[in-house]
Wavefront OBJ file of the C-alpha trace (Angstrom):
o trace
v 45.130 -21.190 -48.750
v 46.335 -20.553 -45.208
v 47.183 -16.932 -46.023
v 43.712 -16.341 -47.468
v 42.112 -17.857 -44.365
v 44.140 -15.531 -42.122
v 43.059 -12.509 -44.188
v 39.403 -13.502 -43.868
v 39.776 -14.094 -40.139
v 41.495 -10.731 -39.614
v 38.864 -8.915 -41.683
v 36.022 -10.515 -39.732
v 37.629 -9.627 -36.400
v 38.089 -6.018 -37.505
v 34.483 -5.646 -38.640
v 33.100 -7.231 -35.483
v 35.302 -4.966 -33.371
v 33.901 -1.871 -35.090
v 30.324 -3.025 -34.668
v 30.794 -3.899 -31.011
v 32.149 -0.427 -30.289
v 29.139 1.098 -32.031
v 26.740 -1.068 -30.081
v 28.270 0.132 -26.824
v 28.107 3.786 -27.904
v 25.992 6.384 -26.127
v 23.658 8.771 -27.926
v 24.572 12.450 -28.168
v 22.586 15.431 -29.440
v 24.416 18.317 -31.108
v 23.681 21.673 -29.356
v 24.593 23.995 -32.234
v 25.982 23.895 -35.762
v 29.702 23.134 -35.685
v 32.561 21.377 -37.432
v 33.731 17.809 -36.861
v 37.444 17.098 -37.138
v 39.557 14.212 -38.423
v 41.676 14.124 -35.229
v 41.036 15.444 -31.699
v 43.343 18.472 -32.013
v 42.845 22.243 -32.262
v 44.495 22.614 -35.672
v 43.021 19.427 -37.158
v 41.530 19.175 -40.631
v 37.751 19.670 -40.801
v 36.021 16.475 -41.895
v 32.378 17.558 -42.067
v 29.754 19.783 -40.463
v 27.197 18.638 -37.906
v 23.980 20.505 -37.295
v 21.928 21.413 -34.241
v 19.539 18.680 -33.104
v 21.380 15.916 -34.951
v 21.689 12.612 -33.048
v 25.092 10.948 -33.172
v 26.691 7.872 -31.613
v 29.341 8.852 -29.044
v 32.102 6.239 -28.789
v 34.518 7.731 -26.290
v 35.823 10.875 -24.643
v 39.308 12.126 -25.559
v 40.593 15.253 -23.756
v 38.191 18.079 -24.777
v 36.603 16.083 -27.614
v 34.089 13.289 -28.134
v 34.712 10.611 -30.742
v 31.434 10.343 -32.648
v 30.062 8.464 -35.645
v 28.365 10.510 -38.374
v 27.384 8.975 -41.717
v 29.488 5.853 -40.994
v 32.561 8.032 -40.410
v 34.447 8.421 -37.125
v 35.109 12.101 -36.373
v 35.775 14.302 -33.343
v 33.677 17.159 -31.968
v 34.402 19.527 -29.095
v 32.568 18.642 -25.878
v 30.832 22.017 -25.587
v 28.829 21.355 -28.766
v 27.231 18.071 -27.737
v 25.032 16.762 -24.932
v 25.448 13.082 -24.133
v 22.321 11.249 -23.037
v 22.837 8.788 -20.246
v 20.695 5.717 -20.715
v 19.423 4.093 -17.561
v 19.647 0.327 -17.651
v 16.287 -1.370 -17.892
v 15.383 -3.456 -14.902
v 13.231 -6.386 -15.863
v 11.550 -8.157 -13.015
v 10.542 -11.695 -13.699
v 7.777 -13.236 -11.653
v 7.843 -16.988 -11.470
v 4.454 -18.624 -11.752
v 3.649 -21.774 -9.832
v 1.986 -24.370 -11.978
v 0.159 -27.188 -10.238
v 0.071 -30.453 -12.109
v -2.368 -33.212 -11.221
v -1.257 -36.732 -12.051
v -3.848 -39.496 -12.067
v -2.603 -43.072 -11.914
v -3.659 -45.309 -14.772
v -4.428 -48.976 -14.189
v -2.449 -51.228 -16.493
v -4.621 -53.195 -18.872
v -3.879 -56.745 -19.874
v -4.629 -57.719 -23.424
v -5.388 -61.370 -24.035
v -3.507 -62.975 -26.890
v -5.536 -63.522 -30.029
v -5.681 -67.058 -31.345
v -5.750 -67.523 -35.049
v -6.591 -70.654 -36.946
v -4.655 -71.558 -40.046
v -6.639 -71.609 -43.258
l 1 2 3 4 5 6 7 8 9 10 11 12 13 14 15 16 17 18 19 20 21 22 23 24 25 26 27 28 29 30 31 32 33 34 35 36 37 38 39 40 41 42 43 44 45 46 47 48 49 50 51 52 53 54 55 56 57 58 59 60 61 62 63 64 65 66 67 68 69 70 71 72 73 74 75 76 77 78 79 80 81 82 83 84 85 86 87 88 89 90 91 92 93 94 95 96 97 98 99 100 101 102 103 104 105 106 107 108 109 110 111 112 113 114 115 116 117 118 119
């Protein structure tokens, strides 16, 4: 029971870690058709091809490569083939409104007790 719980906990932590890295990713646009590699090395195995104009999620920069996500797969592409868009943080200005409340005092009313006669 305890072992199963630890497996579930570890699996959940792994999944949430992957999603949080994707949420923090920047957007990149591929400049020209090129290959994406399994590892960020010159003689690495080709994983897939990416095409000009394709938008990809850029996770991080490693040497002369970007780690990107294409079709739910993490691959590496040379920096010269991608343009990373820098998103400006949105500034939201909140204006506080003043609300005026009018309170009118209410006079307490006294209710006389009702007398009942037994039947």
